[in-house]
C-alpha positions in Angstrom: 126.1 123.7 122.4 127.6 123.2 118.9 126.0 124.3 115.7 125.2 120.7 115.0 123.3 120.2 118.2 119.9 121.6 119.0 117.5 121.8 122.0 113.9 120.7 121.5 110.7 120.2 123.5 108.6 117.2 123.0 104.9 116.5 123.5 104.6 112.7 123.3 101.3 110.7 123.5 101.4 108.2 126.3 98.8 105.5 126.7 99.3 102.3 128.7 96.9 100.2 126.6 93.8 100.3 124.4 91.5 100.7 127.5 92.5 103.8 129.4 92.5 107.2 127.9 95.9 108.6 126.9 97.5 111.9 127.5 100.4 114.0 126.4 103.6 114.2 128.4 106.2 116.9 128.0 110.0 116.3 127.7 112.9 118.5 127.1 116.1 117.5 125.3 119.3 119.3 124.7 122.4 118.6 122.6 120.5 116.6 120.0 122.6 116.1 116.9 121.0 117.5 113.8 122.5 114.5 111.9 120.6 112.0 114.0 117.4 110.5 112.7 114.0 111.1 114.4 114.0 107.5 115.7 117.5 107.9 117.1 116.3 110.9 118.9 113.5 108.8 120.5 116.1 106.2 121.4 118.1 108.8 123.2 115.0 110.0 125.0 114.2 106.5 126.1 117.7 106.0 127.4 117.3 109.1 129.5 113.9 107.9 130.8 115.2 104.4 131.7 118.2 106.0 133.6 115.7 108.0 135.7 113.7 104.8 136.4 110.8 105.9 134.1 109.1 103.7 131.5 110.4 104.0 128.0 108.1 105.2 125.2 106.8 102.3 123.1 107.0 102.9 119.3 107.2 100.7 116.2 110.4 100.3 114.2 112.3 97.7 112.3 114.5 98.2 109.2 115.0 101.9 109.7 115.7 102.1 105.9 112.3 103.2 104.6 111.3 99.7 103.6 109.3 98.0 106.2 106.7 100.7 107.0 106.7 100.1 110.7 107.7 103.6 111.8 104.1 104.9 112.0 104.3 108.2 113.8 102.3 111.4 113.4 104.7 114.3 113.8 103.3 117.8 114.2 100.0 116.5 112.7 101.6 114.9 109.7 102.1 111.1 109.2 105.8 110.5 108.9 106.4 114.2 109.5 107.1 117.1 107.2 108.9 116.3 103.9 107.9 114.4 100.8 108.5 110.7 100.0 110.0 109.7 103.4 109.2 107.5 106.3 109.7 108.6 109.9 113.0 106.7 110.1 114.2 108.8 107.1 113.4 112.1 108.9 116.4 113.8 110.4 116.6 116.3 113.2 118.1 118.9 110.8 114.5 119.4 109.7 113.7 121.0 113.1 114.7 124.3 114.6 116.5 125.0 117.8 113.9 125.3 120.6 111.1 123.9 118.5 108.2 122.0 120.2 107.5 118.7 118.4 104.2 116.9 118.9 104.4 113.1 118.5 101.3 111.0 118.2 100.3 107.5 117.0 98.5 107.1 113.7 94.9 108.3 114.3 92.2 106.1 112.7 89.4 104.0 114.1 90.6 100.8 112.4 94.0 101.4 114.1 93.4 101.1 117.8 96.3 102.1 120.1 98.2 99.2 121.6 100.5 101.3 123.8 101.9 104.8 123.5 102.8 105.3 119.8 102.1 101.7 118.7 98.9 101.0 116.9 97.3 97.7 115.7 97.4 97.7 111.9 96.1 94.1 111.6 93.2 95.2 109.4 95.6 95.9 106.6 96.9 92.3 106.9 93.3 91.1 106.8 92.7 92.9 103.5 95.9 91.2 102.1 94.7 87.8 103.2 91.4 88.3 101.3 93.1 88.5 97.9 96.7 89.6 98.0 98.0 86.3 96.4 97.8 84.2 93.3 97.0 80.5 93.1 99.8 79.4 90.8 101.6 76.1 90.9 104.5 75.9 93.3 107.8 74.3 92.6 110.9 75.5 90.8 111.0 79.0 89.4 109.8 79.4 85.9 112.1 80.9 83.3 112.1 84.7 83.4 110.9 85.0 79.8 108.1 82.4 80.1 105.5 85.2 80.4 106.6 88.2 78.4 105.3 91.4 80.1 105.5 94.8 78.4 107.6 97.5 80.0 104.7 99.8 80.6 102.8 97.1 82.5 105.8 95.9 84.4 106.7 99.5 85.5 103.1 100.2 86.7 103.0 96.9 88.6 106.3 97.8 90.3 104.9 101.2 91.1 102.0 99.5 92.9 104.3 97.0 94.6 106.3 99.9 96.1 103.5 100.2 98.8 105.0 99.3 102.2 101.7 99.1 104.0 102.6 101.7 106.6 99.0 103.0 106.9 99.9 106.7 106.4 97.1 107.0 103.8 94.6 105.8 106.3 95.9 108.1 109.1 95.8 111.2 106.9 92.4 110.6 105.3 89.5 112.3 107.1 87.4 109.2 106.3 90.1 106.7 107.4 89.9 105.2 104.0 92.3 102.3 103.0 91.5 102.6 99.3 95.0 103.7 98.3 96.6 100.8 100.2 94.0 98.3 98.9 94.2 99.4 95.3 98.0 99.2 95.3 98.1 95.7 96.7 95.4 94.7 94.3 97.0 96.5 91.3 100.4 94.8 91.6 98.7 91.5 90.9 95.8 92.5 88.6 98.2 94.1 86.1 100.2 91.0 85.6 99.4 87.8 83.7 99.7 85.7 86.8 97.0 87.6 88.5 94.4 87.5 85.7 92.5 84.3 86.6 91.4 85.7 90.0 91.4 89.4 89.0 87.7 90.2 89.6 87.2 87.8 92.6 90.3 89.5 94.1 88.7 93.0 93.6 85.4 92.0 95.2 87.0 90.1 98.1 89.6 92.8 99.0 87.1 95.7 98.8 84.5 93.9 100.8 87.0 93.0 103.5 88.2 96.6 103.6 84.6 97.7 104.3 84.1 95.0 106.9 87.3 96.1 108.7 85.7 99.6 109.3 87.7 101.7 106.8 85.8 104.7 105.3 85.0 105.5 101.7 87.2 107.6 99.4 85.9 111.1 98.6 88.8 112.0 96.3 90.5 114.5 98.7 93.9 113.2 97.7 95.6 113.5 101.1 96.5 109.8 100.9 98.8 110.3 97.9 100.4 113.4 99.4 101.2 111.5 102.6 102.4 108.3 101.0 106.1 107.9 101.4 106.2 105.8 98.1 104.1 108.2 96.1 101.4 105.6 95.2 99.1 107.2 92.6 95.4 107.8 92.9 95.2 106.1 89.5 95.2 102.7 91.2 92.0 103.6 93.1 90.3 104.3 89.7 91.6 100.9 88.4 90.3 99.2 91.5 86.9 100.7 91.2 86.7 99.5 87.6 87.7 96.0 88.5 85.2 96.0 91.3 82.4 97.2 89.0 83.2 94.6 86.4 83.6 91.9 89.0 80.2 92.7 90.5 78.5 92.3 87.1 80.3 89.0 86.5 79.3 87.8 89.9 75.7 88.7 89.3 75.7 86.6 86.1 77.7 83.9 87.9 80.7 84.1 85.5 83.3 84.3 88.1 
């Protein structure tokens, strides 16, 4: 075995559907290139399983560039694995030692039921977006870029919020399964900009209420969400969301929105 190859042991969660209970299965792999990504390692394992006539491991993936947020795996108890500001697809096998045992699980959260093996249903995040992640502006040709001047500080902060890829790591790592970091980022990217102001407070109420209806827990300021976020979304957006929700509740009470 070359210096660029390692042998590893895997404990992978297998579950046929949402109904039966799942279990861990053990696999051994040798000659795994340290330059391969974590998902490429799973691809190799699946090829070996298929060659033996076994069923491949189901897992989510798409862009493999840290953009889409699909690669939702918990690796050794950490969403997206050890390392800061990375998704699972950006994790490489050089991060593991020769002979190491790696435990691979789906994201664990009540609002994310397991579909199969390592694939979970994150539809509740889409439902939150549908509740207010849009603006009702006229459609047609694009406006001139300078039609609505926006200060650099505001634009930068809105872009920071828009960096959220909706992977759900914040929910999986939170002991309360809270989606407040996700919701506040998706809300903040609109509420900070001029185009989002007409519906700002209705948006806050609708998205937060939908988040509660979907079964996500409350935030207790533990901060694990920001630590696990591959895009380093700040807890400041949760504070902003809480303010907008409070103002919106008052406005709704007095029927001004």
